[in-house]
C-alpha positions as CSV (number, residue, x, y, z in Angstrom):
1,X,-7.3,11.2,-9.3
2,X,-9.8,8.4,-9.5
3,X,-13.0,7.9,-7.5
4,X,-12.0,4.4,-6.6
5,X,-12.1,3.8,-2.8
6,X,-8.5,3.5,-1.5
7,X,-9.6,0.6,0.7
8,X,-10.4,-1.5,-2.4
9,X,-7.2,-0.8,-4.2
10,X,-4.4,-3.4,-4.7
11,X,-0.9,-2.3,-3.7
12,X,0.1,-1.8,-7.3
13,X,-3.0,0.4,-8.1
14,X,-2.5,2.5,-4.9
15,X,1.2,3.0,-5.6
16,X,0.6,4.0,-9.2
17,X,-2.0,6.6,-8.1
18,X,0.2,7.8,-5.3
19,X,3.0,8.5,-7.9
20,X,0.5,10.5,-10.0
21,X,-0.6,12.5,-7.0
22,X,3.0,13.2,-6.0
23,X,3.8,14.3,-9.6
24,X,0.9,16.8,-9.6
25,X,1.8,18.2,-6.2
26,X,5.5,18.5,-7.1
27,X,4.6,20.4,-10.3
28,X,2.6,22.9,-8.3
29,X,0.2,23.6,-11.2
30,X,-3.0,22.9,-9.2
31,X,-5.1,25.3,-7.2
32,X,-4.8,25.4,-3.4
33,X,-8.1,23.5,-2.8
34,X,-7.2,20.8,-5.3
35,X,-3.7,20.6,-3.7
36,X,-5.3,20.0,-0.3
37,X,-7.5,17.3,-1.8
38,X,-4.6,15.7,-3.5
39,X,-2.5,15.7,-0.3
40,X,-5.4,14.0,1.6
41,X,-5.8,11.4,-1.1
42,X,-2.0,10.9,-1.2
43,X,-1.9,10.4,2.6
44,X,-4.7,7.7,2.3
45,X,-2.9,6.0,-0.6
46,X,0.4,6.0,1.4
47,X,-1.4,4.4,4.4
48,X,-3.0,1.7,2.1
49,X,0.4,0.9,0.6
50,X,2.0,0.6,4.0
51,X,-0.8,-1.7,5.2
52,X,-0.5,-3.9,2.1
53,X,3.3,-4.2,2.6
54,X,2.9,-5.1,6.2
55,X,0.4,-7.7,5.3
56,X,2.8,-9.2,2.7
57,X,5.7,-9.1,5.2
58,X,3.6,-11.0,7.8
59,X,2.7,-13.7,5.2
60,X,6.4,-14.1,4.2
61,X,7.4,-14.2,7.9
62,X,4.8,-17.0,8.5
63,X,6.4,-19.3,6.0
64,X,8.3,-22.1,7.8
65,X,11.3,-23.8,6.3
66,X,12.8,-27.2,6.7
67,X,16.5,-27.9,7.5
68,X,17.4,-27.4,3.8
69,X,15.6,-24.1,3.5
70,X,12.6,-25.4,1.6
71,X,9.1,-24.1,2.5
72,X,7.1,-26.6,4.6
73,X,4.0,-24.7,5.4
74,X,2.9,-21.8,7.5
75,X,3.3,-21.0,11.2
76,X,0.0,-21.0,13.1
77,X,-1.6,-17.6,13.2
78,X,-1.4,-16.1,16.7
79,X,-4.8,-15.8,18.3
80,X,-6.5,-18.2,15.9
């Protein structure tokens, strides 16, 4: 487990650490208190990954296409 803030992690970094956390929890070879800390870190990492995926989905959805399916730009952001 790293000391890096979850909020600063890229999707790839958060996903890699989440996989490590899950591996440790699945093996069950950590003390109860450490298991709780790992679970909490894992929950935060999962939330970060979900947020980054949603952000990427919104960016992809904002791409507009012309009649031939070629990207022409981005849709205006709502509320901007």
